[in-house]
N, CA, C, O and the ligand as a Tripos MOL2 file, in Angstrom:
@<TRIPOS>MOLECULE
protein
  273   271    69     0     0
PROTEIN
NO_CHARGES

@<TRIPOS>ATOM
      1 N         -15.6890    3.0990    7.0630 N.3       1 MET1
      2 CA        -15.4810    3.6970    5.7410 C.3       1 MET1
      3 C         -14.4650    2.8780    4.9500 C.2       1 MET1
      4 O         -13.3350    2.6740    5.3930 O.2       1 MET1
      5 N         -14.8730    2.4220    3.8020 N.am      2 GLU2
      6 CA        -13.9950    1.6130    2.9630 C.3       2 GLU2
      7 C         -13.1220    2.4930    2.0880 C.2       2 GLU2
      8 O         -13.5980    3.3930    1.3960 O.2       2 GLU2
      9 N         -11.8460    2.2080    2.1400 N.am      3 LYS3
     10 CA        -10.9220    2.9680    1.3030 C.3       3 LYS3
     11 C         -10.7530    2.2770   -0.0420 C.2       3 LYS3
     12 O         -10.7080    1.0490   -0.1250 O.2       3 LYS3
     13 N         -10.6640    3.0620   -1.0630 N.am      4 ILE4
     14 CA        -10.5000    2.5130   -2.4050 C.3       4 ILE4
     15 C          -9.0230    2.4130   -2.7420 C.2       4 ILE4
     16 O          -8.2780    3.3880   -2.6380 O.2       4 ILE4
     17 N          -8.6180    1.2350   -3.1430 N.am      5 PHE5
     18 CA         -7.2330    1.0620   -3.5660 C.3       5 PHE5
     19 C          -7.1670    0.1750   -4.7880 C.2       5 PHE5
     20 O          -7.9990   -0.7130   -4.9740 O.2       5 PHE5
     21 N          -6.1810    0.4180   -5.6100 N.am      6 ASN6
     22 CA         -6.0240   -0.3400   -6.8430 C.3       6 ASN6
     23 C          -4.6060   -0.8470   -6.9910 C.2       6 ASN6
     24 O          -3.6770   -0.3650   -6.3440 O.2       6 ASN6
     25 N          -4.4670   -1.8210   -7.8500 N.am      7 LEU7
     26 CA         -3.1600   -2.3700   -8.1600 C.3       7 LEU7
     27 C          -2.2410   -1.2520   -8.6630 C.2       7 LEU7
     28 O          -2.6230   -0.4610   -9.5250 O.2       7 LEU7
     29 N          -1.0580   -1.2010   -8.1240 N.am      8 GLY8
     30 CA         -0.0920   -0.1950   -8.5610 C.3       8 GLY8
     31 C          -0.1130    1.0790   -7.7410 C.2       8 GLY8
     32 O           0.7430    1.9480   -7.9080 O.2       8 GLY8
     33 N          -1.0890    1.1880   -6.8570 N.am      9 ASP9
     34 CA         -1.1850    2.3840   -6.0270 C.3       9 ASP9
     35 C          -0.0990    2.4090   -4.9520 C.2       9 ASP9
     36 O           0.3200    1.3680   -4.4460 O.2       9 ASP9
     37 N           0.3350    3.5890   -4.6230 N.am     10 LEU10
     38 CA          1.2270    3.7620   -3.4880 C.3      10 LEU10
     39 C           0.3540    4.0410   -2.2770 C.2      10 LEU10
     40 O          -0.5660    4.8570   -2.3310 O.2      10 LEU10
     41 N           0.6550    3.3570   -1.1910 N.am     11 VAL11
     42 CA         -0.1500    3.5270    0.0150 C.3      11 VAL11
     43 C           0.7370    3.7930    1.2330 C.2      11 VAL11
     44 O           1.9090    3.4190    1.2660 O.2      11 VAL11
     45 N           0.1540    4.4370    2.2100 N.am     12 VAL12
     46 CA          0.8350    4.6660    3.4740 C.3      12 VAL12
     47 C           0.1230    3.8380    4.5350 C.2      12 VAL12
     48 O          -1.0970    3.9170    4.6770 O.2      12 VAL12
     49 N           0.8880    3.0450    5.2770 N.am     13 MET13
     50 CA          0.3080    2.2160    6.3090 C.3      13 MET13
     51 C           0.3960    2.9220    7.6700 C.2      13 MET13
     52 O           1.1860    3.8460    7.8650 O.2      13 MET13
     53 N          -0.4460    2.4510    8.6060 N.am     14 LYS14
     54 CA         -0.4570    3.0770    9.9330 C.3      14 LYS14
     55 C           0.8540    2.8260   10.6670 C.2      14 LYS14
     56 O           1.3300    3.6580   11.4380 O.2      14 LYS14
     57 N           1.4250    1.6400   10.4000 N.am     15 LYS15
     58 CA          2.6740    1.2980   11.0610 C.3      15 LYS15
     59 C           3.7910    1.1950   10.0320 C.2      15 LYS15
     60 O           3.6400    0.4860    9.0370 O.2      15 LYS15
     61 N           4.8920    1.8750   10.2420 N.am     16 PRO16
     62 CA          5.9830    1.7930    9.2740 C.3      16 PRO16
     63 C           6.6470    0.4340    9.2420 C.2      16 PRO16
     64 O           6.5600   -0.3330   10.2000 O.2      16 PRO16
     65 N           7.3110    0.1370    8.1340 N.am     17 HIS17
     66 CA          8.0410   -1.1140    7.9920 C.3      17 HIS17
     67 C           9.2490   -1.0940    8.9170 C.2      17 HIS17
     68 O           9.6470   -0.0370    9.4080 O.2      17 HIS17
     69 N           9.8200   -2.2420    9.1490 N.am     18 ALA18
     70 CA         10.9940   -2.3650   10.0140 C.3      18 ALA18
     71 C          12.1650   -1.5080    9.5380 C.2      18 ALA18
     72 O          12.9970   -1.0780   10.3380 O.2      18 ALA18
     73 N          12.2220   -1.2640    8.2270 N.am     19 CYS19
     74 CA         13.3290   -0.4740    7.6800 C.3      19 CYS19
     75 C          13.0960    1.0170    7.8660 C.2      19 CYS19
     76 O          13.9740    1.8210    7.5530 O.2      19 CYS19
     77 N          11.9320    1.4000    8.3680 N.am     20 GLY20
     78 CA         11.6570    2.8120    8.6190 C.3      20 GLY20
     79 C          10.7840    3.4690    7.5640 C.2      20 GLY20
     80 O          10.2590    4.5640    7.7680 O.2      20 GLY20
     81 N          10.6340    2.7900    6.4380 N.am     21 GLU21
     82 CA          9.8140    3.3350    5.3500 C.3      21 GLU21
     83 C           8.3370    3.0970    5.6480 C.2      21 GLU21
     84 O           7.9690    2.0840    6.2430 O.2      21 GLU21
     85 N           7.5140    4.0210    5.2350 N.am     22 ASN22
     86 CA          6.0880    3.8810    5.5050 C.3      22 ASN22
     87 C           5.2610    3.8710    4.2240 C.2      22 ASN22
     88 O           4.0310    3.8620    4.2650 O.2      22 ASN22
     89 N           5.9490    3.8720    3.0910 N.am     23 MET23
     90 CA          5.2450    3.8830    1.8230 C.3      23 MET23
     91 C           5.4010    2.5450    1.1190 C.2      23 MET23
     92 O           6.5020    2.0060    1.0050 O.2      23 MET23
     93 N           4.2820    2.0250    0.6530 N.am     24 TRP24
     94 CA          4.2600    0.7170    0.0080 C.3      24 TRP24
     95 C           3.5740    0.8160   -1.3390 C.2      24 TRP24
     96 O           2.7720    1.7170   -1.5850 O.2      24 TRP24
     97 N           3.9060   -0.1320   -2.2080 N.am     25 LYS25
     98 CA          3.2270   -0.1980   -3.4930 C.3      25 LYS25
     99 C           2.4210   -1.4840   -3.5500 C.2      25 LYS25
    100 O           2.9130   -2.5510   -3.1840 O.2      25 LYS25
    101 N           1.1820   -1.3800   -4.0100 N.am     26 ILE26
    102 CA          0.3400   -2.5630   -4.1310 C.3      26 ILE26
    103 C           0.7400   -3.3280   -5.3860 C.2      26 ILE26
    104 O           0.6220   -2.8160   -6.4990 O.2      26 ILE26
    105 N           1.2140   -4.5570   -5.2000 N.am     27 VAL27
    106 CA          1.6640   -5.3470   -6.3450 C.3      27 VAL27
    107 C           0.7080   -6.4800   -6.6870 C.2      27 VAL27
    108 O           0.8240   -7.0790   -7.7570 O.2      27 VAL27
    109 N          -0.2250   -6.7840   -5.8080 N.am     28 ARG28
    110 CA         -1.2170   -7.7940   -6.0980 C.3      28 ARG28
    111 C          -2.4690   -7.5560   -5.2730 C.2      28 ARG28
    112 O          -2.3900   -7.2630   -4.0800 O.2      28 ARG28
    113 N          -3.6210   -7.6820   -5.9120 N.am     29 VAL29
    114 CA         -4.8840   -7.5520   -5.1830 C.3      29 VAL29
    115 C          -5.7460   -8.7700   -5.4650 C.2      29 VAL29
    116 O          -6.0330   -9.0950   -6.6170 O.2      29 VAL29
    117 N          -6.1470   -9.4260   -4.4100 N.am     30 GLY30
    118 CA         -7.0140  -10.5980   -4.5450 C.3      30 GLY30
    119 C          -7.6930  -10.8100   -3.2130 C.2      30 GLY30
    120 O          -8.1250   -9.8510   -2.5750 O.2      30 GLY30
    121 N          -7.7930  -12.0560   -2.7860 N.am     31 VAL31
    122 CA         -8.2910  -12.3210   -1.4350 C.3      31 VAL31
    123 C          -7.3060  -11.7180   -0.4470 C.2      31 VAL31
    124 O          -7.6780  -11.2020    0.6070 O.2      31 VAL31
    125 N          -6.0370  -11.8010   -0.8250 N.am     32 ASP32
    126 CA         -4.9830  -11.1520   -0.0610 C.3      32 ASP32
    127 C          -4.4020  -10.0110   -0.8880 C.2      32 ASP32
    128 O          -4.4880   -9.9920   -2.1160 O.2      32 ASP32
    129 N          -3.8170   -9.0760   -0.1790 N.am     33 VAL33
    130 CA         -3.1860   -7.9520   -0.8480 C.3      33 VAL33
    131 C          -1.6800   -8.0620   -0.6320 C.2      33 VAL33
    132 O          -1.2130   -8.2650    0.4890 O.2      33 VAL33
    133 N          -0.9360   -7.9250   -1.7150 N.am     34 LYS34
    134 CA          0.5120   -7.9940   -1.6080 C.3      34 LYS34
    135 C           1.0710   -6.5970   -1.8080 C.2      34 LYS34
    136 O           0.8090   -5.9350   -2.8120 O.2      34 LYS34
    137 N           1.8400   -6.1720   -0.8330 N.am     35 ILE35
    138 CA          2.4320   -4.8440   -0.9290 C.3      35 ILE35
    139 C           3.9450   -4.9430   -0.8620 C.2      35 ILE35
    140 O           4.5070   -5.8490   -0.2470 O.2      35 ILE35
    141 N           4.5850   -3.9840   -1.5130 N.am     36 LYS36
    142 CA          6.0370   -3.9810   -1.5830 C.3      36 LYS36
    143 C           6.5710   -2.6860   -0.9910 C.2      36 LYS36
    144 O           6.1410   -1.5930   -1.3600 O.2      36 LYS36
    145 N           7.5050   -2.8230   -0.0770 N.am     37 CYS37
    146 CA          8.1050   -1.6580    0.5480 C.3      37 CYS37
    147 C           8.9310   -0.9030   -0.4980 C.2      37 CYS37
    148 O           9.7910   -1.4930   -1.1530 O.2      37 CYS37
    149 N           8.6740    0.3840   -0.6550 N.am     38 VAL38
    150 CA          9.3600    1.1310   -1.7120 C.3      38 VAL38
    151 C          10.8220    1.3960   -1.3670 C.2      38 VAL38
    152 O          11.6160    1.7420   -2.2410 O.2      38 VAL38
    153 N          11.1700    1.2360   -0.1160 N.am     39 ASN39
    154 CA         12.5570    1.4680    0.2860 C.3      39 ASN39
    155 C          13.4210    0.2220    0.1280 C.2      39 ASN39
    156 O          14.4300    0.2520   -0.5770 O.2      39 ASN39
    157 N          13.0330   -0.8680    0.7790 N.am     40 CYS40
    158 CA         13.8780   -2.0630    0.7730 C.3      40 CYS40
    159 C          13.3930   -3.1420   -0.1940 C.2      40 CYS40
    160 O          14.1010   -4.1220   -0.4250 O.2      40 CYS40
    161 N          12.1960   -2.9760   -0.7640 N.am     41 GLY41
    162 CA         11.7170   -3.9240   -1.7550 C.3      41 GLY41
    163 C          11.1170   -5.1930   -1.1920 C.2      41 GLY41
    164 O          10.7770   -6.1030   -1.9480 O.2      41 GLY41
    165 N          10.9830   -5.2700    0.0960 N.am     42 ARG42
    166 CA         10.4020   -6.4480    0.7570 C.3      42 ARG42
    167 C           8.9060   -6.5180    0.4480 C.2      42 ARG42
    168 O           8.1890   -5.5210    0.5390 O.2      42 ARG42
    169 N           8.4560   -7.7170    0.0820 N.am     43 GLU43
    170 CA          7.0380   -7.8850   -0.2220 C.3      43 GLU43
    171 C           6.3240   -8.5820    0.9260 C.2      43 GLU43
    172 O           6.8270   -9.5480    1.4980 O.2      43 GLU43
    173 N           5.1550   -8.0780    1.2440 N.am     44 VAL44
    174 CA          4.3780   -8.6360    2.3430 C.3      44 VAL44
    175 C           2.9620   -8.9170    1.8650 C.2      44 VAL44
    176 O           2.3500   -8.0930    1.1850 O.2      44 VAL44
    177 N           2.4500  -10.0810    2.2250 N.am     45 MET45
    178 CA          1.0960  -10.4670    1.8730 C.3      45 MET45
    179 C           0.2060  -10.2790    3.0900 C.2      45 MET45
    180 O           0.4930  -10.7940    4.1710 O.2      45 MET45
    181 N          -0.8740   -9.5380    2.9030 N.am     46 ILE46
    182 CA         -1.7980   -9.2950    4.0090 C.3      46 ILE46
    183 C          -3.2250   -9.6220    3.5850 C.2      46 ILE46
    184 O          -3.6250   -9.3840    2.4460 O.2      46 ILE46
    185 N          -3.9640  -10.1610    4.5080 N.am     47 ASP47
    186 CA         -5.3880  -10.3800    4.2990 C.3      47 ASP47
    187 C          -6.0400   -9.0500    3.9380 C.2      47 ASP47
    188 O          -5.7360   -8.0140    4.5300 O.2      47 ASP47
    189 N          -6.9330   -9.0940    2.9670 N.am     48 ARG48
    190 CA         -7.5300   -7.8630    2.4410 C.3      48 ARG48
    191 C          -8.1910   -6.9980    3.5230 C.2      48 ARG48
    192 O          -8.0300   -5.7780    3.5400 O.2      48 ARG48
    193 N          -8.9230   -7.6400    4.4070 N.am     49 LEU49
    194 CA         -9.5970   -6.8960    5.4750 C.3      49 LEU49
    195 C          -8.5940   -6.2850    6.4430 C.2      49 LEU49
    196 O          -8.7730   -5.1660    6.9260 O.2      49 LEU49
    197 N          -7.5380   -7.0420    6.7160 N.am     50 GLU50
    198 CA         -6.5120   -6.5400    7.6150 C.3      50 GLU50
    199 C          -5.7680   -5.3790    6.9620 C.2      50 GLU50
    200 O          -5.4230   -4.3920    7.6130 O.2      50 GLU50
    201 N          -5.5340   -5.5220    5.6740 N.am     51 PHE51
    202 CA         -4.8770   -4.4550    4.9250 C.3      51 PHE51
    203 C          -5.6980   -3.1680    5.0090 C.2      51 PHE51
    204 O          -5.1560   -2.0890    5.2530 O.2      51 PHE51
    205 N          -7.0070   -3.2950    4.8050 N.am     52 ALA52
    206 CA         -7.9020   -2.1390    4.8510 C.3      52 ALA52
    207 C          -7.8690   -1.4750    6.2310 C.2      52 ALA52
    208 O          -7.9990   -0.2580    6.3630 O.2      52 ALA52
    209 N          -7.6930   -2.3140    7.2490 N.am     53 ARG53
    210 CA         -7.6460   -1.7990    8.6180 C.3      53 ARG53
    211 C          -6.3410   -1.0640    8.8950 C.2      53 ARG53
    212 O          -6.3210   -0.0510    9.5950 O.2      53 ARG53
    213 N          -5.2540   -1.5880    8.3380 N.am     54 LYS54
    214 CA         -3.9360   -1.0170    8.5980 C.3      54 LYS54
    215 C          -3.5900    0.1310    7.6660 C.2      54 LYS54
    216 O          -2.6270    0.8650    7.8840 O.2      54 LYS54
    217 N          -4.3880    0.2680    6.6350 N.am     55 LEU55
    218 CA         -4.1570    1.3010    5.6450 C.3      55 LEU55
    219 C          -4.4460    2.6910    6.2100 C.2      55 LEU55
    220 O          -5.4830    2.9250    6.8310 O.2      55 LEU55
    221 N          -3.5220    3.5860    5.9830 N.am     56 LYS56
    222 CA         -3.7130    4.9380    6.4940 C.3      56 LYS56
    223 C          -4.1640    5.8670    5.3690 C.2      56 LYS56
    224 O          -5.0900    6.6630    5.5270 O.2      56 LYS56
    225 N          -3.4930    5.7440    4.2460 N.am     57 LYS57
    226 CA         -3.7640    6.6720    3.1630 C.3      57 LYS57
    227 C          -3.3870    6.0630    1.8160 C.2      57 LYS57
    228 O          -2.3750    5.3730    1.6930 O.2      57 LYS57
    229 N          -4.2120    6.3270    0.8140 N.am     58 VAL58
    230 CA         -3.8860    5.8870   -0.5400 C.3      58 VAL58
    231 C          -3.3540    7.0910   -1.3060 C.2      58 VAL58
    232 O          -4.0330    8.1090   -1.4400 O.2      58 VAL58
    233 N          -2.1380    6.9580   -1.8030 N.am     59 LEU59
    234 CA         -1.5160    8.0810   -2.5020 C.3      59 LEU59
    235 C          -1.8050    8.0670   -3.9930 C.2      59 LEU59
    236 O          -1.6210    9.0710   -4.6820 O.2      59 LEU59
    237 N          -2.2590    6.9210   -4.4860 N.am     60 GLY60
    238 CA         -2.5770    6.8160   -5.9070 C.3      60 GLY60
    239 C          -1.4410    6.2270   -6.7080 C.2      60 GLY60
    240 O          -0.4330    5.7800   -6.1620 O.2      60 GLY60
    241 N          -1.6240    6.2360   -8.0050 N.am     61 GLU61
    242 CA         -0.6440    5.6160   -8.8950 C.3      61 GLU61
    243 C           0.6930    6.3210   -8.8750 C.2      61 GLU61
    244 O           0.7810    7.5460   -8.7950 O.2      61 GLU61
    245 N           1.7240    5.5130   -8.9480 N.am     62 GLU62
    246 CA          3.0770    6.0090   -8.8690 C.3      62 GLU62
    247 C           3.4160    7.0020   -9.9810 C.2      62 GLU62
    248 O           4.0540    8.0300   -9.7520 O.2      62 GLU62
    249 N           2.9670    6.6590  -11.1940 N.am     63 ASN63
    250 CA          3.3660    7.4650  -12.3400 C.3      63 ASN63
    251 C           2.4010    8.6140  -12.6380 C.2      63 ASN63
    252 O           2.6390    9.4390  -13.5210 O.2      63 ASN63
    253 N           1.3390    8.6400  -11.8970 N.am     64 GLU64
    254 CA          0.3340    9.6720  -12.1420 C.3      64 GLU64
    255 C           0.8400   11.0400  -11.6550 C.2      64 GLU64
    256 O           1.3630   11.1730  -10.5490 O.2      64 GLU64
    257 N           0.6690   12.0280  -12.5010 N.am     65 GLU65
    258 CA          1.0620   13.3860  -12.1300 C.3      65 GLU65
    259 C           0.0860   13.9200  -11.0850 C.2      65 GLU65
    260 O          -1.1200   13.6800  -11.1520 O.2      65 GLU65
    261 N           0.6360   14.6430  -10.1290 N.am     66 LYS66
    262 CA         -0.2210   15.2310   -9.0940 C.3      66 LYS66
    263 C          -1.1010   16.3200   -9.6950 C.2      66 LYS66
    264 O          -0.6280   17.2670  -10.3230 O.2      66 LYS66
    265 N          -2.3840   16.1460   -9.4770 N.am     67 LYS67
    266 CA         -3.3100   17.1650   -9.9770 C.3      67 LYS67
    267 C          -3.4480   18.2600   -8.9290 C.2      67 LYS67
    268 O          -3.7270   17.9860   -7.7620 O.2      67 LYS67
    269 N          -3.2520   19.4780   -9.3480 N.am     68 SER68
    270 CA         -3.2880   20.5750   -8.3830 C.3      68 SER68
    271 C          -4.5980   21.3120   -8.3520 C.2      68 SER68
    272 O          -4.7560   22.2590   -7.5800 O.2      68 SER68
    273 ZN         11.1620   -1.7600    4.0800 Zn       69 ZN69
@<TRIPOS>BOND
     1     1     2 1
     2     2     3 1
     3     3     4 2
     4     3     5 am
     5     5     6 1
     6     6     7 1
     7     7     8 2
     8     7     9 am
     9     9    10 1
    10    10    11 1
    11    11    12 2
    12    11    13 am
    13    13    14 1
    14    14    15 1
    15    15    16 2
    16    15    17 am
    17    17    18 1
    18    18    19 1
    19    19    20 2
    20    19    21 am
    21    21    22 1
    22    22    23 1
    23    23    24 2
    24    23    25 am
    25    25    26 1
    26    26    27 1
    27    27    28 2
    28    27    29 am
    29    29    30 1
    30    30    31 1
    31    31    32 2
    32    31    33 am
    33    33    34 1
    34    34    35 1
    35    35    36 2
    36    35    37 am
    37    37    38 1
    38    38    39 1
    39    39    40 2
    40    39    41 am
    41    41    42 1
    42    42    43 1
    43    43    44 2
    44    43    45 am
    45    45    46 1
    46    46    47 1
    47    47    48 2
    48    47    49 am
    49    49    50 1
    50    50    51 1
    51    51    52 2
    52    51    53 am
    53    53    54 1
    54    54    55 1
    55    55    56 2
    56    55    57 am
    57    57    58 1
    58    58    59 1
    59    59    60 2
    60    59    61 am
    61    61    62 1
    62    62    63 1
    63    63    64 2
    64    63    65 am
    65    65    66 1
    66    66    67 1
    67    67    68 2
    68    67    69 am
    69    69    70 1
    70    70    71 1
    71    71    72 2
    72    71    73 am
    73    73    74 1
    74    74    75 1
    75    75    76 2
    76    75    77 am
    77    77    78 1
    78    78    79 1
    79    79    80 2
    80    79    81 am
    81    81    82 1
    82    82    83 1
    83    83    84 2
    84    83    85 am
    85    85    86 1
    86    86    87 1
    87    87    88 2
    88    87    89 am
    89    89    90 1
    90    90    91 1
    91    91    92 2
    92    91    93 am
    93    93    94 1
    94    94    95 1
    95    95    96 2
    96    95    97 am
    97    97    98 1
    98    98    99 1
    99    99   100 2
   100    99   101 am
   101   101   102 1
   102   102   103 1
   103   103   104 2
   104   103   105 am
   105   105   106 1
   106   106   107 1
   107   107   108 2
   108   107   109 am
   109   109   110 1
   110   110   111 1
   111   111   112 2
   112   111   113 am
   113   113   114 1
   114   114   115 1
   115   115   116 2
   116   115   117 am
   117   117   118 1
   118   118   119 1
   119   119   120 2
   120   119   121 am
   121   121   122 1
   122   122   123 1
   123   123   124 2
   124   123   125 am
   125   125   126 1
   126   126   127 1
   127   127   128 2
   128   127   129 am
   129   129   130 1
   130   130   131 1
   131   131   132 2
   132   131   133 am
   133   133   134 1
   134   134   135 1
   135   135   136 2
   136   135   137 am
   137   137   138 1
   138   138   139 1
   139   139   140 2
   140   139   141 am
   141   141   142 1
   142   142   143 1
   143   143   144 2
   144   143   145 am
   145   145   146 1
   146   146   147 1
   147   147   148 2
   148   147   149 am
   149   149   150 1
   150   150   151 1
   151   151   152 2
   152   151   153 am
   153   153   154 1
   154   154   155 1
   155   155   156 2
   156   155   157 am
   157   157   158 1
   158   158   159 1
   159   159   160 2
   160   159   161 am
   161   161   162 1
   162   162   163 1
   163   163   164 2
   164   163   165 am
   165   165   166 1
   166   166   167 1
   167   167   168 2
   168   167   169 am
   169   169   170 1
   170   170   171 1
   171   171   172 2
   172   171   173 am
   173   173   174 1
   174   174   175 1
   175   175   176 2
   176   175   177 am
   177   177   178 1
   178   178   179 1
   179   179   180 2
   180   179   181 am
   181   181   182 1
   182   182   183 1
   183   183   184 2
   184   183   185 am
   185   185   186 1
   186   186   187 1
   187   187   188 2
   188   187   189 am
   189   189   190 1
   190   190   191 1
   191   191   192 2
   192   191   193 am
   193   193   194 1
   194   194   195 1
   195   195   196 2
   196   195   197 am
   197   197   198 1
   198   198   199 1
   199   199   200 2
   200   199   201 am
   201   201   202 1
   202   202   203 1
   203   203   204 2
   204   203   205 am
   205   205   206 1
   206   206   207 1
   207   207   208 2
   208   207   209 am
   209   209   210 1
   210   210   211 1
   211   211   212 2
   212   211   213 am
   213   213   214 1
   214   214   215 1
   215   215   216 2
   216   215   217 am
   217   217   218 1
   218   218   219 1
   219   219   220 2
   220   219   221 am
   221   221   222 1
   222   222   223 1
   223   223   224 2
   224   223   225 am
   225   225   226 1
   226   226   227 1
   227   227   228 2
   228   227   229 am
   229   229   230 1
   230   230   231 1
   231   231   232 2
   232   231   233 am
   233   233   234 1
   234   234   235 1
   235   235   236 2
   236   235   237 am
   237   237   238 1
   238   238   239 1
   239   239   240 2
   240   239   241 am
   241   241   242 1
   242   242   243 1
   243   243   244 2
   244   243   245 am
   245   245   246 1
   246   246   247 1
   247   247   248 2
   248   247   249 am
   249   249   250 1
   250   250   251 1
   251   251   252 2
   252   251   253 am
   253   253   254 1
   254   254   255 1
   255   255   256 2
   256   255   257 am
   257   257   258 1
   258   258   259 1
   259   259   260 2
   260   259   261 am
   261   261   262 1
   262   262   263 1
   263   263   264 2
   264   263   265 am
   265   265   266 1
   266   266   267 1
   267   267   268 2
   268   267   269 am
   269   269   270 1
   270   270   271 1
   271   271   272 2
@<TRIPOS>SUBSTRUCTURE
     1 MET1         2 RESIDUE 1 A MET
     2 GLU2         6 RESIDUE 1 A GLU
     3 LYS3        10 RESIDUE 1 A LYS
     4 ILE4        14 RESIDUE 1 A ILE
     5 PHE5        18 RESIDUE 1 A PHE
     6 ASN6        22 RESIDUE 1 A ASN
     7 LEU7        26 RESIDUE 1 A LEU
     8 GLY8        30 RESIDUE 1 A GLY
     9 ASP9        34 RESIDUE 1 A ASP
    10 LEU10       38 RESIDUE 1 A LEU
    11 VAL11       42 RESIDUE 1 A VAL
    12 VAL12       46 RESIDUE 1 A VAL
    13 MET13       50 RESIDUE 1 A MET
    14 LYS14       54 RESIDUE 1 A LYS
    15 LYS15       58 RESIDUE 1 A LYS
    16 PRO16       62 RESIDUE 1 A PRO
    17 HIS17       66 RESIDUE 1 A HIS
    18 ALA18       70 RESIDUE 1 A ALA
    19 CYS19       74 RESIDUE 1 A CYS
    20 GLY20       78 RESIDUE 1 A GLY
    21 GLU21       82 RESIDUE 1 A GLU
    22 ASN22       86 RESIDUE 1 A ASN
    23 MET23       90 RESIDUE 1 A MET
    24 TRP24       94 RESIDUE 1 A TRP
    25 LYS25       98 RESIDUE 1 A LYS
    26 ILE26      102 RESIDUE 1 A ILE
    27 VAL27      106 RESIDUE 1 A VAL
    28 ARG28      110 RESIDUE 1 A ARG
    29 VAL29      114 RESIDUE 1 A VAL
    30 GLY30      118 RESIDUE 1 A GLY
    31 VAL31      122 RESIDUE 1 A VAL
    32 ASP32      126 RESIDUE 1 A ASP
    33 VAL33      130 RESIDUE 1 A VAL
    34 LYS34      134 RESIDUE 1 A LYS
    35 ILE35      138 RESIDUE 1 A ILE
    36 LYS36      142 RESIDUE 1 A LYS
    37 CYS37      146 RESIDUE 1 A CYS
    38 VAL38      150 RESIDUE 1 A VAL
    39 ASN39      154 RESIDUE 1 A ASN
    40 CYS40      158 RESIDUE 1 A CYS
    41 GLY41      162 RESIDUE 1 A GLY
    42 ARG42      166 RESIDUE 1 A ARG
    43 GLU43      170 RESIDUE 1 A GLU
    44 VAL44      174 RESIDUE 1 A VAL
    45 MET45      178 RESIDUE 1 A MET
    46 ILE46      182 RESIDUE 1 A ILE
    47 ASP47      186 RESIDUE 1 A ASP
    48 ARG48      190 RESIDUE 1 A ARG
    49 LEU49      194 RESIDUE 1 A LEU
    50 GLU50      198 RESIDUE 1 A GLU
    51 PHE51      202 RESIDUE 1 A PHE
    52 ALA52      206 RESIDUE 1 A ALA
    53 ARG53      210 RESIDUE 1 A ARG
    54 LYS54      214 RESIDUE 1 A LYS
    55 LEU55      218 RESIDUE 1 A LEU
    56 LYS56      222 RESIDUE 1 A LYS
    57 LYS57      226 RESIDUE 1 A LYS
    58 VAL58      230 RESIDUE 1 A VAL
    59 LEU59      234 RESIDUE 1 A LEU
    60 GLY60      238 RESIDUE 1 A GLY
    61 GLU61      242 RESIDUE 1 A GLU
    62 GLU62      246 RESIDUE 1 A GLU
    63 ASN63      250 RESIDUE 1 A ASN
    64 GLU64      254 RESIDUE 1 A GLU
    65 GLU65      258 RESIDUE 1 A GLU
    66 LYS66      262 RESIDUE 1 A LYS
    67 LYS67      266 RESIDUE 1 A LYS
    68 SER68      270 RESIDUE 1 A SER
    69 ZN69       273 GROUP 0 **** ****
């Protein structure tokens, strides 16, 4: 099952970052996906397929209001 993700989305990965944070923001989408740790600001570049595999959940856009 392919997960849909877009630039600017907040995502949760299966494995947390070294700093303990598990939420990342997608800052670049191309052949590789660049994500930024929302806690420490560290940016990591991952192969798109690998990213899709490690992705746990897409939370959606940061500024988007939660629809109830
Ligand atoms: Zn971090």
